[in-house]
C-alpha positions in Angstrom: -11.1 -119.2 -41.3 -11.5 -116.5 -38.7 -10.7 -112.9 -39.6 -9.5 -112.3 -36.1 -5.7 -113.0 -35.8 -4.6 -115.6 -33.2 -2.8 -114.1 -30.2 -0.5 -111.2 -31.0 0.0 -112.0 -34.7 -1.1 -110.0 -37.7 -3.2 -111.8 -40.3 -2.9 -111.3 -44.1 -5.6 -112.8 -46.3 -4.8 -112.8 -50.1 -7.6 -113.0 -52.6 -6.9 -116.0 -54.8 -10.1 -116.2 -56.8 -9.8 -116.6 -60.6 -9.6 -112.8 -61.1 -6.9 -112.5 -58.4 -4.8 -115.3 -59.8 -5.1 -113.8 -63.3 -3.9 -110.5 -62.0 -0.8 -112.1 -60.3 -2.0 -112.8 -56.8 -0.4 -116.2 -56.6 3.1 -114.7 -57.1 2.4 -112.2 -54.4 1.1 -114.9 -52.0 4.4 -116.8 -52.6 6.3 -113.6 -51.8 4.3 -113.3 -48.6 5.1 -116.9 -47.7 8.8 -116.3 -48.2 9.0 -112.9 -46.5 6.5 -113.0 -43.6 7.7 -114.1 -40.2 5.3 -116.9 -39.2 5.7 -115.9 -35.5 4.3 -112.5 -36.3 2.1 -113.1 -39.3 -0.6 -115.7 -40.1 -1.3 -116.1 -43.8 -4.6 -117.1 -45.3 -6.3 -117.4 -48.7 -9.8 -116.3 -49.8 -11.8 -116.4 -53.0 -13.6 -113.6 -54.8 -14.2 -110.4 -52.9 -16.4 -108.8 -55.6 -13.8 -106.2 -56.5 -12.2 -107.8 -59.6 -11.1 -104.5 -61.0 -9.0 -103.9 -57.8 -7.0 -107.2 -58.0 -4.6 -108.3 -56.8 -5.7 -107.5 -53.3 -5.3 -108.5 -49.7 -6.9 -107.9 -46.4 -4.7 -107.1 -43.4 -5.9 -107.5 -39.8 -3.9 -106.2 -36.8 -3.6 -108.2 -33.5 -6.2 -105.7 -32.1 -8.6 -106.6 -34.9 -8.2 -103.5 -37.0 -8.8 -104.0 -40.8 -7.3 -102.6 -44.0 -7.8 -103.6 -47.6 -4.9 -103.2 -50.0 -5.5 -103.2 -53.8 -3.7 -103.1 -57.2 -0.7 -104.8 -55.5 2.7 -105.3 -56.9 5.7 -107.3 -55.5 7.1 -104.1 -54.2 3.8 -103.1 -52.5 3.7 -106.5 -50.7 7.3 -105.9 -49.4 6.3 -102.4 -48.3 3.2 -103.7 -46.5 5.3 -106.2 -44.6 8.0 -103.7 -43.7 6.1 -100.5 -43.1 2.6 -101.6 -41.9 3.2 -104.9 -40.2 6.8 -104.0 -39.2 6.4 -100.3 -38.2 2.6 -99.8 -37.9 2.3 -97.3 -40.7 -0.3 -98.1 -43.4 1.0 -97.9 -47.0 -1.3 -95.2 -48.4 -0.6 -95.8 -52.1 -2.3 -99.2 -52.2 -4.9 -98.7 -49.4 -8.5 -99.1 -50.3 -10.1 -99.4 -46.9 -9.0 -98.1 -43.6 -10.7 -96.3 -40.8 -11.4 -93.2 -43.0 -12.5 -95.2 -46.1 -14.7 -97.9 -44.7 -18.0 -96.1 -45.3 -17.3 -95.5 -49.0 -16.3 -99.1 -49.6 -19.4 -100.4 -47.8 -21.7 -98.2 -49.9 -20.0 -99.5 -53.1 -20.3 -103.1 -52.0 -24.0 -102.6 -51.0 -24.7 -101.9 -54.7 -23.3 -105.3 -55.8 -25.8 -108.0 -56.6 
């Protein structure tokens, strides 16, 4: 599955590895399926991202290819991401792990993973 969204749609990829599922990611994915407009949002699933302590988490890709990682998600957070970030273009800071200003720190952390 390509990380680049098709056309002018956003892409949301939910982590559904065993740690994500144990943390409630399946319920959140079902909430995305029910709440996301398929004309605007493409949904995808992925396995382990190596950040089990941050689950449940998702990755969001804009139509322009920008990337954000959201962590420690709740049902309310998923609704806020759909409404505020996808709908209005404003990232939801309370659940944001990676954005333009956080990418370097996350990459340093992940480089230590073996």
